[in-house]
C-alpha positions in Angstrom: 0.0 -38.0 -145.6 -3.8 -38.2 -145.3 -6.4 -35.8 -144.1 -10.2 -36.1 -143.6 -12.5 -34.3 -146.0 -16.2 -33.6 -146.4 -16.2 -35.6 -149.6 -18.3 -38.8 -149.7 -17.6 -41.1 -152.7 -17.4 -44.8 -153.4 -14.4 -46.7 -154.7 -14.2 -46.3 -158.5 -11.4 -48.1 -160.3 -9.8 -48.5 -156.9 -6.1 -49.1 -156.8 -4.3 -51.2 -154.1 -0.8 -50.2 -155.3 -0.1 -46.6 -156.3 2.7 -44.6 -157.9 5.1 -42.3 -156.0 3.4 -38.9 -155.9 -0.1 -40.2 -156.3 -2.9 -38.0 -155.0 -5.9 -40.1 -154.1 -9.2 -40.3 -152.3 -9.6 -43.0 -149.7 -13.3 -43.8 -149.3 -13.3 -45.6 -145.9 -11.7 -42.7 -144.2 -13.2 -39.9 -146.4 -9.7 -38.8 -146.8 -7.3 -37.3 -149.3 -4.0 -39.1 -149.4 -0.6 -37.9 -150.7 1.8 -40.8 -151.4 5.5 -40.1 -151.2 7.0 -43.5 -150.4 6.3 -46.9 -148.9 3.5 -47.1 -146.3 3.1 -49.4 -143.3 1.1 -51.7 -145.7 3.8 -51.7 -148.4 5.6 -54.9 -149.5 9.1 -54.1 -150.7 9.1 -50.9 -152.8 5.4 -51.1 -153.6 3.4 -48.1 -152.3 0.2 -49.6 -150.8 -2.6 -47.7 -149.2 -4.5 -49.3 -146.3 -7.2 -50.3 -148.8 -8.2 -49.4 -152.4 -8.1 -45.7 -153.3 -9.3 -43.6 -156.2 -6.3 -41.9 -157.7 -7.3 -38.4 -158.7 -4.1 -36.7 -159.5 -0.3 -36.6 -159.3 2.0 -34.4 -157.2 4.1 -32.1 -159.3 7.8 -32.1 -158.5 9.5 -34.2 -155.9 7.0 -35.8 -153.6 9.7 -36.9 -151.1 9.8 -33.3 -149.8 6.7 -34.3 -147.8 8.6 -36.7 -145.6 9.3 -34.2 -142.8 5.6 -33.2 -142.6 4.3 -33.9 -139.0 0.9 -35.0 -137.9 -1.4 -32.1 -137.5 0.5 -29.8 -140.0 -1.6 -27.6 -142.3 -1.5 -28.9 -145.9 -2.8 -27.1 -148.9 -3.8 -28.9 -152.2 -4.2 -26.8 -155.3 -5.0 -27.5 -158.9 -2.0 -27.0 -161.1 
């Protein structure tokens, strides 16, 4: 899941493979990304964003509950 933000930042310690449940910022898209499984860019079980991301947090609990979220759904991200 990803959604555009007003945040503008460069890649810092960018990661091309992330862990399940990673919360990241994707600079080229000015987007926050929630990773809950393999992506179209993944190879095998690796979770790969479209390009390097800045990992900024981790989803608490089971990130696979995000699988049924559809495009355009409202998403809320809160600090734990």
